[in-house]
C-alpha positions in Angstrom: 118.7 124.0 194.6 117.7 127.4 195.8 120.6 128.9 194.1 119.7 127.4 190.8 116.1 128.5 191.3 117.3 132.0 192.0 119.4 132.1 188.9 116.4 130.8 186.8 114.2 133.6 188.2 116.8 136.3 187.5 117.2 134.9 184.0 113.5 134.9 183.4 113.1 138.5 184.6 116.1 139.6 182.5 114.3 138.1 179.4 111.0 139.7 180.3 112.4 143.1 181.2 112.6 144.4 177.6 109.0 143.5 177.0 107.9 145.3 180.2 109.9 148.3 179.4 108.5 148.5 175.9 105.0 148.1 177.2 105.3 150.8 179.7 107.1 153.3 177.4 105.1 152.7 174.2 101.7 151.4 175.3 100.8 152.3 178.9 102.7 155.6 178.9 101.1 157.1 175.7 97.6 156.0 176.8 98.0 157.7 180.2 99.5 160.8 178.6 96.5 160.9 176.2 94.0 160.7 179.0 95.9 163.3 181.1 96.1 165.6 178.1 92.3 165.3 177.4 91.5 167.0 180.8 93.7 170.0 180.1 93.0 173.2 178.2 94.4 174.6 175.0 96.7 177.6 175.5 95.7 180.9 174.0 98.8 181.1 171.7 100.5 177.7 171.6 100.7 174.5 173.6 98.7 173.4 176.6 97.4 175.2 179.7 97.9 172.9 182.7 94.5 173.5 184.3 91.9 170.8 184.8 88.7 171.0 182.7 85.9 168.8 181.3 85.1 171.1 178.4 86.8 168.9 175.9 84.4 166.0 176.7 81.4 168.4 176.9 82.3 169.6 173.4 82.1 166.1 172.0 78.4 166.0 173.0 77.7 168.7 170.4 75.5 167.5 167.5 78.3 167.9 164.9 80.7 165.6 166.7 78.0 163.1 167.7 77.1 162.8 164.0 80.7 162.2 163.2 80.9 159.4 165.7 77.7 157.9 164.3 78.9 158.0 160.7 82.3 156.5 161.7 80.6 153.6 163.4 78.3 153.0 160.5 81.1 152.9 158.1 83.2 150.6 160.4 80.3 148.2 160.8 79.6 148.1 157.0 83.2 147.7 156.1 83.7 145.0 158.6 80.6 143.1 157.5 81.7 143.2 153.9 85.3 142.2 154.8 83.9 139.2 156.6 81.8 138.1 153.6 84.8 138.3 151.3 87.7 137.4 153.6 86.3 134.4 155.5 85.6 132.2 152.5 88.9 133.3 151.0 90.9 132.4 154.1 88.9 129.2 154.7 89.3 127.7 151.3 92.9 128.9 151.0 93.7 126.7 154.0 92.2 123.7 152.1 94.4 124.2 149.1 97.6 122.3 148.3 100.9 123.6 149.6 101.9 125.1 146.2 98.6 126.9 145.8 98.8 128.2 149.4 102.1 129.9 148.6 100.7 131.4 145.4 97.6 132.8 147.2 99.7 134.0 150.1 101.9 135.8 147.6 98.9 137.6 146.1 98.0 138.8 149.6 101.4 140.0 150.5 102.4 141.7 147.3 100.3 144.8 147.9 102.1 145.4 151.3 105.3 146.0 149.3 103.8 149.3 148.1 102.8 152.3 150.2 99.1 152.3 151.1 98.8 155.9 149.8 100.1 154.9 146.4 97.7 152.0 146.3 94.8 154.3 147.1 95.8 156.7 144.4 95.5 153.7 142.1 91.8 153.5 143.1 91.4 157.2 142.2 92.5 156.3 138.7 90.0 153.5 138.6 87.0 155.5 140.0 87.6 158.9 138.4 85.4 160.1 135.5 86.4 158.4 132.3 88.8 156.3 134.4 89.5 152.6 134.1 86.2 151.4 135.4 84.2 153.8 133.2 86.1 152.7 130.1 85.4 149.0 130.9 81.7 149.6 131.6 81.2 151.7 128.5 83.2 149.2 126.4 80.8 146.5 127.5 77.8 148.8 126.8 76.7 148.6 130.4 76.7 152.3 130.8 76.2 155.1 128.3 78.5 157.6 129.8 80.9 158.3 132.6 79.8 157.6 136.2 80.5 159.8 139.2 82.1 157.2 141.4 85.0 159.1 142.9 84.3 161.1 146.1 81.3 159.0 146.9 80.4 156.8 149.9 80.7 153.5 147.9 84.2 154.5 146.8 85.2 155.0 150.5 83.7 151.6 151.4 85.7 149.9 148.6 88.9 151.6 149.8 88.2 150.4 153.4 87.6 146.9 152.2 90.8 146.9 150.1 92.9 148.2 153.0 91.5 145.8 155.6 90.7 142.6 153.7 94.2 141.1 154.0 94.0 141.2 157.8 90.8 139.2 157.8 92.1 136.7 155.3 95.3 136.0 157.3 93.4 135.7 160.6 90.9 133.2 159.2 93.6 131.3 157.3 95.8 130.9 160.4 92.8 129.4 162.3 91.5 127.2 159.4 95.0 125.8 158.7 95.1 124.4 162.3 91.6 122.8 161.8 91.5 119.0 162.2 89.8 118.1 158.9 89.2 114.5 160.2 86.5 116.0 162.4 84.7 117.3 159.3 85.0 113.9 157.6 83.7 112.2 160.7 80.6 114.4 160.7 80.0 113.6 157.1 80.4 109.9 157.8 77.7 110.3 160.5 75.3 111.6 157.9 75.7 115.4 158.1 75.5 117.3 154.9 78.4 119.5 153.8 76.6 122.6 154.9 75.7 121.2 158.3 79.2 119.9 158.8 80.5 123.3 158.1 78.2 125.1 160.6 78.5 122.5 163.4 82.3 121.7 163.1 84.3 124.0 160.8 82.7 127.3 161.7 82.9 127.0 165.5 86.6 125.8 165.3 87.5 128.7 163.0 85.5 131.3 165.0 88.6 132.5 166.9 90.3 133.5 163.7 87.1 135.3 162.5 86.9 137.2 165.8 90.5 138.1 165.6 89.9 139.4 162.1 87.0 141.5 163.3 89.3 143.1 165.9 92.0 143.7 163.3 89.5 145.3 160.8 86.9 147.1 163.0 89.3 149.1 165.1 91.5 150.5 162.3 88.4 151.3 160.1 87.4 153.9 162.7 90.7 155.9 162.2 91.6 155.4 158.5 90.9 159.0 157.7 93.2 159.1 154.7 91.0 156.6 152.9 87.9 158.9 153.4 90.0 162.0 152.4 91.4 160.5 149.2 88.3 158.6 148.0 85.6 160.6 149.6 86.9 164.1 149.4 85.4 166.4 152.0 82.0 164.7 151.9 82.7 162.0 154.4 84.3 163.0 157.7 85.4 160.3 160.2 86.5 160.7 163.8 90.1 160.2 162.6 89.7 163.1 160.2 88.5 165.4 163.1 91.4 164.3 165.3 93.9 164.9 162.5 92.4 168.4 161.8 92.5 169.3 165.5 96.2 168.4 165.7 97.3 170.2 162.5 94.9 173.0 161.7 93.2 173.6 165.0 96.3 172.9 167.1 94.0 171.8 169.9 95.8 168.9 171.3 93.6 168.4 174.4 90.4 168.2 172.3 92.1 165.7 169.9 93.2 163.7 173.0 89.6 163.7 174.3 88.3 162.5 170.9 90.9 159.7 170.8 90.1 158.6 174.4 86.3 158.4 173.7 87.0 156.5 170.4 89.2 154.0 172.2 86.6 153.5 175.0 83.8 153.0 172.5 85.7 150.5 170.3 86.7 148.6 173.4 83.1 148.5 174.7 81.9 147.3 171.2 84.4 144.5 171.2 83.4 143.5 174.7 79.8 143.5 173.8 80.5 141.5 170.6 82.4 138.9 172.7 79.6 138.6 175.3 76.9 138.2 172.6 78.8 135.5 170.8 79.5 133.8 174.1 83.2 133.3 173.5 86.3 134.2 175.4 88.7 133.8 172.5 89.6 137.5 172.5 90.8 137.3 176.1 94.4 137.5 174.9 93.8 140.5 172.7 91.8 142.4 175.4 
């Protein structure tokens, strides 16, 4: 019996070994390297000077970078809130459709992923530009009397964020709502609850894990989708991701870029922890 138990333990460790190796090499390793790099100095010519310093984190406290963090969080909160308002009803009602319609709606969600995100965003440039598709439609309906300046504005960036992140919210809510026992909703209706009260007391709490998962999948990426702000906002809207990208390419200041990334990761983690504690749920334990 001991021999068989030993073989099972070895087999289990052999199966788990690739996962541990992958986690160490591609998750824990890069994070540790990022934090280590954030405490180093930029070399005068090229590369990194291996001497400990806190200047990179002190530099983040400058008003310019604090403003960038503030604007990034504001955009992330706004985008996530709008994604919830659109994505939750979509995913919830899609789960209640017939099998045939579920396939059709899922196809509509998955088709955009067959095309590069950059190409899809260039499509929004065509829509928002002066005398573009949206202008032609509005002027054709006599809603506006001339071209609007929609491209390179804050609303254009918000629309781009929603477009890029909406499928993740829909799929997260759908996966949770599809597992919902609809007999519980019917039972609450039989006991006299209105459709609205049955939703808030039965359906919403049971689909809350999917909603929280969608928040994680949308809020965190929205902090770093700098290419959306660059393409649809021009140089008017600068996110933390844009500053990191600029420091890596133009500034060639890898330690400062690592410090920005470390602070961004810590802040987003704290925000998610705070959100979980406020909602009083531990459903994100597996993600955290």
